[in-house]
N, C-alpha and C positions, 0 to 999 in steps of 0.2 A: 504494500501499499504505500508507503514511503516513498520507494522508487518510482512508480506511477506517480503521484502526487509531484515529486521532482521534474521529470519527463514533462508533467502537464503544466508547470510553470515557466519552463524553457521554452514553452510553444508558442509565446507571446512576447511583446515588447516589455521586458520585466522592470527597466527603469521608471516609465509610466506608471506602472503597478506599484511601484516603490514611493514613488511622486502623488499617486493616490491615497495612500496607506497614511503618509505622513500628513498631509492635508486634513485625514479626516481624524487622526489621534489628536494633534493640536488641537485642532477646532473643538475636537471632545471635550477637552480637556474645559476649554473656553465656556462651553455651553453649559456643563456641569459644576461650574466654579461657585456659584451663588449655594446650588446644593451640598455641597462639599463644606463650605463653612455657614450652613444653615442655623447651627447652635449656637455660634458667638453672633451673628447677625440678629439671631431670636431674641436672645439675650441682653444685646444694647437697646432694642428698640420695645422687650417687654411684650413679644408676641403672644397670641393666643395660639390654640393648636388649629384651628381653621386659617389664621394668616401664616402660619408657620407652613401649612400645606400649598398655599397660593405662593408665597415668595418662592420656595425652591420650584414651582409648576409653573410660574411666570415664564422664566427661558423656553421650555418646554412647548408651551403655545407660541410663542415666538417663533422657533424653528420649524412648528406646523404651519404657521402661515407662510413665512419665508418659502420652504421647500415649494410649494406649489409655484411661484415666481419665479426661484431659481431654475427649476427642471428644465420648463421650455426654453428660458434663457439660455440656456448651456446648450440645449440642441439647434438654438438660433444662432448664438453666437458663438459658439465653441467653448467648451468648459475650462479652457487651460485661462482664458481671458477672464470667465465669471469667477474662476477659481481665485485668481489674484485680487478680484473685487471684492470675494468674501472675507479674505485675511483682511484687507485693508480696513473695510467696515468691523471687524473684530476688533483691530487697534482700538479705534474709535471707541468703541464700548466698554473696552479694558481702560481707558484713560478717563472717561466718566466714572468710573467704578472706583477708580485711584482716586481722583481727585474730588468727586461728588458723594452723593449717598449717604446723607445725612440725614433720612427719614426713611420709615417705612414706604412711603408711597413714594419717593427718588427711585430707591431699590427695587421698587415693581418697574418703574420705566426702565431703569438700566437692565435688569431682567430681562425685560422685551425685548430691549436692542442687541441682548447676546444672543438672541432667538436667531441670528445672521449666523453665527458660530453651527448652528444645528443643521441650516442650509447646506453646510459641507459633504453632507449625505446624497445629497442630489449631483453634487460635481464627482464625487470619489467613486462612486457606483459606476457610474455610465464611462468614465476614464477607465475603470477595469474591464468592461465590459466591451468595449470599441477594441481594445488592445489583446484579446486572446481571441482564441477560434468558438463556435457555438460549442464546440464538446466538452470545453473547460469553461464555461461561464460561472457554474455554481462556485468552482473552487476560486476562479479568480478573484470572484467579487467577495467571496468569503474571506479572502485573503486583505482586500482593501477593506473591508467593515472589519478587521481585527483593532482597527482604528477606534473602535468604541471602548477598546481598553483604555482611552484617555481618562474614563472615569475613574479607572483603577488609580493613575497617577494623580487625577484632581484629590482623591477621596485620602489617599496616602499624604500627599506633599502640602497641600491647602491647609487642613489644619493645624499640620507641626509648625509651616509657616506664620500662618496666625497666632498660633502663641507666641511664637518668638518676637514678630514684627507689629502685629495687628493686623486685621483681616482686608482692610484698607491696602496695606502695602504690598498681597499679594497680588493684586490687580496690575500692580505697576510691573512687579517682578513677569509677570506672565506676558507680555510686550514684549519681552528678549526673545522667548521661542516662536512665536508670532511672525517677528520679521525675520529671523534665521529660516522659518520655514516658506515663508513667501521667495528667498531667495532661491530655496534648493527647488521648489515645486516649479520655478522659471525654468529652472536649467536641467531638472530631469524627464518632463511631461513633454511629450509630443502633442507640437501645436494640431496635426492634425491625425489621431493614431490610426494604422490601415486598419481599415474594415471589408469584410466582402461585400460587394454587390454597391449599389448605388445607394446614398442614404438622401431620399424625396425629401425628408423633413427639413433637411438644409436649405432647400426652395421654397418651403413655406412660411408664413409668417407665423407670428407667434398666435395669434388668434386661431389658425389653421391647426397648427399643431396640438394647442390644448383642446380642439372640438375632437380632434381623432384620439384623444385619450378618454373625454367625456363620452363617446358614443359606446363605447364597449362596456358593458355591464361587467363582466370579467373582473375589471379592474377594482370595482367597488367592494366587492366579496375579498379579492388580495386585501384592499384597504382596513376591512374589518379583520380580518386574521393577521396583518401586522400589527394592526392596534393594540391586537391582545401580546402577541410577543416581545415585540420593540418597545410599545408601551409599559407593558410590562416590565421591562429590563429597564429602561430608562428611568421610568417612573419611581419602580423600587430603590436603581442608584441614587435618584436623587433623594430619596425619602429617608433612606434607612437610616443614615446619622441621626435623623431625629427619632427616629423610632427605636435605635437603641439605648439612644440616652435617656427618653421617658418612659420608655418601659422596662428598661434594666438598668437604669440611673449609671450605664456607662459615660466613661469621660470623654470630651473631643477627640482628642487624638487617638485612642483606643475606638472609639465607635468609627472613625475613619479606616483604619485599619481593616476592621472586620467587614467593613464596605468594601474596600478594595479587595478584599480576599474573594467576597461573593462576585465581582465585577470581574477578576480575571478568569472564574470558572463561565459566566456567562459570554465573554467575549474570546476567550479559548474555543470554546465550542461551537462558535459561529463559522471559521472556515471547514471543521470536519462537519458540521452541519449541509453547507453546500457541497464538498465534496461525494458523500453518502446520498445526497438529493439526486448528483450526477448519476450514480450507480445506480440507485432503485428507484427513484423519484420523490420528487418535493412532496406531492400530496399523501403518497402512501407513509411516512415518513409523520406527516405532520398530524395525521388520527392519531397514534399513537402518544404524541408529543403532548396534544392539547387534554388528553383524558388524565395521562401521566401527573401533568398540573394541577386538573383539576381537583386530583386525589390528594396531592401533597398540600395544597391549600386547606382543604376541609381536613387532614389531617393534623393539620397546624392547632387546633381546639383553642385552649382558653391564652395559649402562650405563658402560660406560668414558668414553664422550665427552659431557661435561658439555652442550655446544650442542644437539646430538642430541636426548640424555634431556629437556633440558628443552620442545624443542621439540613432541616426543612426548606429552609430559603436557600441553602445554598445549592440544594437540587433544583429546586424551582427557577433560580438563575442559569443553572446548567441547562436544562430543558428548551427555557426560552431563548437561550443562543442557539441552538440546535436548530430552534423554529425560524429564527431570524435568516441563517441562512439556506434553509429548505425552500423557505418563502421567495427569496430573491435568485434562486435556479428555476422559479417556476417564473418568476417576474419578465427574467432575462430571455426565455423560450417563446415567451407570449408576446414580447413587445420589444422585440429586437430593433426594431428601426425609431421608435420615438422614444427610446431608453432615460433619455433624461426625463422626459415629460412622465414616463411612467416610474420613474423613482422619484420624482415630485411629487405625486399623487398618493402613492404609497407611503413614502417616506413622512409624508404630512401626516396622516393618519397614524403613521407611528408616535410621531410627537405629540399631537393630540392625545392619545391612548396615555401617554406619559404623564401630561398636563392632570387628564380626568384622575387618574390612580392617584398622585400627588395629592393633589386640592381633594379628590373624595375621600383619601385615608384622613386628612387632615379634618374635614366638615363630618365623618361620622365617626371619627375619636371623640369631636367635641359632641356630639349628640347622643353616642349611644355611651359613651365614655369608656369602651375599650376599643384596642386596634382588630379584635378578630371579627369583627363585621367588615371591616377591608378585605381582610383574607380570602373570608366567605363569597364576597362580593367577585372577587378575581376568581376565585375557583367555578362559580356557576358560570360567567362569561366564559372559561375558558371550555368549561364542557360543553356549552353551546358550539363554540369553534368548532371542536372536535366532531359535533354529531355531526356539522354542515360539511365539514371535509369528506366525512364518509359518504353522505347523501351526494356530495357532487361528484363524487370520484366513481357512484354505482350510475350517476346517470351518466359519465363519459362512457362508461362500459355497454350501456345499452342502446345509444345512439351512435358509439363506433364513430365520434367524432375524431377524425385523425389528426387535427392541428392540434388538437386538446391533450390528446391520450396519448401522444409520445412527450409531452410533459413528465 
């Protein structure tokens, strides 16, 4: 399996893949920076449970909104140009966090602006897709999407820096890797990665490209699935520091370390999920994953025992990572000619799912007095997603629709 994977990576333009991964890695760090420092920010402004959820969730909402715009822009103007623009906007957001952020309301505005970093998704994955042949789409995009391990670095480093220097200074420090990434991205990435066939979308306006994506009902179902998998991954990654602190009284630094380990499990599983989806089919893999996630959420119980709760969360994040890789293997097979637009739509659903999870967990905690209700809702939605995948694949077999059944 390792030998096959290395051969697959050599089949395309690996510097472009490296640049795509780096863009996503650093952008993901920026995107979840507020979530990683949610504890000190919440304590400084004395936030309620629902305000904490909104604080760490607002960058995810921004990312969802901007991904819809960035995806078609990447198809029209080129992913490299738009990718450099995103890094510049991230720098502005970090400056605002460094020099401003003196109230809860201002932090909401800064968090929304940092949503531009979340739009990196709609650039990194199309770049990976364009740089590799169809047979290795799942693996290539899975490797690029390992960049979501940026949450690992944010969760591990940001609390330590915030404890030593203050949370405002962390925003300023993050400017350095963003600038370095812009230089490397410009150097590594091909302006027009080689693709098989012609790309008709390049000749279309943004409105036409958007229409192509919106006219296919299949994309809405994929949005729902990705809203569960990536929404669950990024939402939990953003909210877990607050959860560990409030539920088990874990300190800021230790809460960040625990979150980083969970993020490592989910991020590391993503490329393997894409590779297995290439081999066995994305829809087949997703059915089991969703049902396992549902069972784990329901097994979490009252969240009284730390070791048991942490083990369950770690396994949930692992399954969500597998699911993220499998879904985009399906996306790449279905929407090859408008990959940027499809990535924007589906990725936006993932960001929106993360916002709903983070803010929903906070609201449910304030309403019910327990975090168990949040995990129950996540389990219920995951179960519905698994059942829908089973029904959809059955309908494919019955209709023998070749263009989908080969996914």
